[in-house]
C-alpha positions in Angstrom: -24.7 -54.1 29.2 -23.7 -54.8 25.5 -25.8 -54.0 22.6 -27.6 -56.7 20.4 -25.6 -56.1 17.9 -22.3 -55.6 19.2 -21.3 -59.2 18.1 -18.6 -59.8 15.7 -18.6 -59.8 12.1 -19.3 -63.7 10.5 -18.5 -65.1 7.6 -22.1 -63.9 5.4 -20.8 -60.1 6.7 -17.4 -61.0 5.4 -18.8 -62.3 1.9 -21.0 -59.4 1.8 -18.3 -56.5 2.5 -16.5 -57.7 -0.8 -19.2 -58.6 -2.9 -18.6 -56.1 -5.8 -21.6 -54.1 -6.0 -23.2 -50.7 -8.1 -23.4 -47.6 -5.6 -26.5 -46.8 -4.7 -28.2 -44.3 -3.0 -28.1 -45.0 0.3 -24.1 -46.3 0.3 -23.5 -42.0 -0.8 -26.0 -41.2 1.7 -23.8 -43.2 4.1 -20.5 -41.9 2.9 -20.9 -38.7 3.0 -22.9 -37.8 6.4 -20.8 -37.6 10.0 -23.2 -39.9 11.7 -21.3 -39.0 15.0 -22.7 -35.8 16.3 -26.0 -37.1 15.8 -25.0 -40.6 17.9 -23.9 -38.7 20.8 -26.8 -36.8 21.0 -29.0 -39.9 20.8 -26.7 -41.5 23.3 -26.9 -38.7 25.6 -31.1 -38.2 25.2 -31.8 -41.7 25.4 -29.9 -43.8 27.5 -30.7 -46.5 26.6 -29.2 -50.1 27.6 -32.4 -52.6 27.5 -35.7 -52.7 25.4 -39.0 -53.6 27.0 -38.2 -56.9 27.5 -35.0 -56.5 29.5 -33.1 -58.0 26.5 -30.2 -55.6 25.2 -31.4 -52.5 23.2 -30.3 -52.3 19.8 -27.8 -49.2 19.5 -30.3 -45.8 18.6 -28.1 -44.7 15.2 -29.3 -47.7 14.2 -32.7 -47.7 14.9 -32.4 -43.7 13.6 -31.0 -45.0 10.5 -34.3 -47.5 10.2 -36.7 -44.1 10.4 -34.9 -42.5 7.5 -35.3 -45.6 5.8 -39.1 -45.4 6.3 -39.2 -42.3 5.8 -36.9 -42.5 2.3 -39.3 -45.7 1.3 -42.4 -45.6 2.7 -42.0 -48.1 4.7 -44.7 -49.1 7.7 -43.0 -50.3 10.5 -43.6 -54.4 9.5 -42.6 -53.8 5.7 -39.2 -52.3 7.2 -38.8 -55.2 9.4 -39.2 -57.7 6.6 -37.1 -55.1 4.2 -34.3 -55.4 6.7 -34.1 -59.0 6.8 -34.1 -59.3 3.0 -32.3 -56.2 1.4 -28.6 -55.8 1.0 -28.2 -52.4 0.4 -30.3 -51.5 3.8 -28.0 -54.2 6.2 -24.5 -52.1 4.6 -26.6 -48.8 5.8 -27.9 -49.8 9.4 -24.9 -51.8 10.3 -26.6 -55.1 10.8 -25.2 -58.3 10.3 -26.5 -61.3 7.9 -24.6 -63.8 10.2 -27.0 -62.9 13.1 -30.7 -62.5 13.0 -30.5 -59.9 15.1 -33.4 -58.0 13.1 -35.5 -54.9 15.0 -39.1 -55.9 14.7 -42.1 -53.5 13.9 -42.9 -53.5 17.9 -39.6 -52.1 18.4 -39.1 -49.6 15.3 -42.3 -48.4 17.1 -41.5 -47.6 20.4 -38.0 -46.1 19.0 -40.0 -43.8 17.6 -42.4 -43.2 19.9 -39.5 -42.7 22.8 -38.1 -39.9 20.1 -41.5 -38.2 20.1 -42.0 -38.1 23.7 -38.7 -36.7 23.8 -38.9 -33.9 21.7 -35.7 -34.9 19.9 -36.9 -36.0 16.2 -36.5 -32.6 15.2 -33.5 -31.5 16.3 -32.1 -34.7 14.7 -33.4 -34.6 11.7 -32.2 -30.9 11.5 -28.6 -32.0 11.8 -28.6 -34.3 9.2 -30.4 -32.2 6.3 -27.5 -29.3 7.4 -25.2 -31.6 6.8 -26.8 -32.7 3.4 -27.3 -29.0 2.4 -23.5 -28.4 2.8 -22.7 -31.4 0.4 -25.1 -30.0 -1.8 -27.5 -33.4 -1.6 -30.5 -31.3 -0.7 -32.0 -27.8 -2.6 -35.0 -27.1 -1.1 -36.8 -26.9 -4.2 -39.9 -28.0 -2.8 -41.7 -29.5 -0.6 -44.2 -32.4 0.1 -46.5 -32.2 3.0 -48.1 -35.4 4.9 -49.1 -36.9 8.2 -48.9 -40.5 9.6 -50.3 -42.7 12.0 -47.8 -44.3 15.0 -49.8 -46.3 17.4 -48.9 -46.0 20.8 -46.5 -48.8 22.3 -48.9 -48.6 24.9 -52.6 -50.1 24.3 -55.1 -49.0 26.0 -57.8 -51.6 27.4 -61.0 -50.5 25.8 -61.9 -48.8 23.0 -64.7 -46.1 22.3 -67.2 -46.3 20.3 -66.8 -42.7 19.1 -63.9 -41.6 17.1 -62.9 -38.2 15.0 -62.9 -39.7 11.0 -59.1 -39.4 9.5 -59.1 -36.7 6.8 -62.8 -35.3 8.0 -63.2 -32.1 6.1 -64.7 -29.8 8.5 -63.8 -26.3 10.1 -64.4 -27.3 13.8 -61.8 -28.4 16.0 -60.8 -32.0 16.7 -63.2 -33.6 18.8 -62.1 -34.2 22.9 -61.1 -38.0 23.5 -60.2 -39.4 26.7 -58.9 -42.1 27.5 -58.5 -43.5 31.2 -57.8 -46.4 31.0 -53.9 -45.9 29.6 -50.8 -44.6 31.1 -50.1 -42.8 27.6 -52.2 -39.9 28.7 -50.7 -38.0 25.5 -52.2 -40.6 22.6 -55.6 -40.6 21.6 -57.7 -42.6 19.2 -58.3 -42.2 15.5 -60.9 -43.9 12.3 -58.9 -44.4 9.7 -61.3 -46.8 6.9 -62.5 -49.7 9.4 -60.2 -49.7 11.5 -59.6 -47.8 15.4 -55.7 -46.3 16.1 -54.2 -45.5 19.4 -51.3 -43.7 19.3 -50.1 -39.7 17.6 -49.3 -38.4 14.0 -46.3 -37.5 12.6 -46.6 -34.2 10.7 -44.5 -33.9 8.2 -42.8 -32.2 5.0 -40.4 -34.0 3.0 -38.2 -32.8 -0.4 -40.4 -33.3 -3.0 -37.0 -34.5 -5.2 -35.5 -37.1 -3.4 -37.8 -37.8 0.0 -35.4 -36.4 2.3 -37.0 -35.0 5.9 -37.2 -31.3 5.7 -39.2 -30.7 8.8 -42.2 -31.8 10.7 -43.6 -32.5 14.4 -46.1 -34.8 16.2 -49.7 -34.7 17.6 -52.0 -36.8 19.0 -53.6 -38.4 16.5 -56.9 -37.1 16.2 -55.7 -33.5 15.5 -56.5 -32.2 12.2 -54.3 -32.1 9.0 -55.5 -29.6 7.8 -54.8 -27.3 11.8 -51.4 -28.2 11.3 -50.0 -27.4 7.9 -48.9 -23.8 8.8 -46.3 -25.2 11.9 -45.3 -27.9 9.7 -44.3 -25.5 7.1 -42.7 -23.0 9.2 -40.1 -25.8 10.0 -39.9 -25.8 5.8 -37.6 -23.1 4.0 -38.3 -24.0 0.7 -36.4 -21.5 -2.3 -38.0 -18.8 -3.4 -40.5 -20.2 -6.4 -40.6 -23.3 -5.1 -43.6 -25.8 -4.6 -45.7 -27.0 -1.4 -47.6 -30.6 -2.7 -50.8 -32.2 -0.5 -54.0 -33.8 -0.6 -57.0 -32.2 -0.3 -56.8 -33.3 3.4 -55.0 -30.0 3.9 -57.4 -28.1 2.3 -58.6 -24.8 3.8 -59.4 -21.5 3.2 -56.6 -20.4 5.9 -54.0 -22.4 4.2 -54.5 -21.2 1.2 -54.0 -18.0 1.9 -51.3 -18.5 3.5 -50.2 -20.1 0.8 -50.7 -17.9 -2.0 -49.6 -15.0 0.3 -46.5 -16.5 1.0 -43.0 -13.9 0.7 -41.3 -17.2 -0.1 -43.7 -19.6 -1.0 -45.0 -20.7 -4.6 -48.0 -22.9 -4.5 -48.6 -24.8 -7.4 -49.7 -28.7 -7.9 -49.4 -31.6 -10.5 -52.1 -34.1 -8.9 -55.1 -32.5 -8.1 -57.3 -32.2 -5.5 -54.1 -29.8 -4.3 -53.6 -26.8 -2.0 -52.6 -24.0 -4.3 -54.6 -24.8 -7.3 
């Protein structure tokens, strides 16, 4: 079965390729990084030939690049879909075509991310990418920004619970246990952010505070407390001695402050309160 983007380039692609443009950040990354090893891992682990609707699947490397764009530019699934339709730099970076309307929608992006999370290969992909960035001198671990984002499950439950944990709730207790019997996604959980309820996961990640490269992270059910995942995230990040760790008050706890201040290889500081390390 052919992939969704296997069509030959059209007139618009030819014109765009020969149009003069000033090289940007994405062009430099795409030129310097060897994507073949990442693509090989993706194809070996995913073996995707069709999407949920039975249509040919998008190339896994293309989808992984979209996830990178989301992290680097802080884009939601919907915002990423919209940007892929009209930003030439995004089109060049991912390898999409201007002549065909084959742009992954928000649901497709969500499903792909969840697939990587479920197969526990997202961290290995990021480690491979970061190793190349460091060798090229593009990534210098001078500091990290720790944050968490909620990812909705692609498998929606049939009912919504009335009692949900509040995101960033400041308490020392464990996150409440939530059991969903009406969903086949047993690892997902409910969470309330503001006036909206989410069913899915949390991505706890650390990004380079200079360029926004993803340094490391992991996924948990959505109701898992940010505070309790802080140390685990930092264990996957090798920040230079004297580097800074930035996080909002959702991560503030006596234990986390102690870990930062007593760490041999890290010195906590922050320029935007309230934050850990003050």
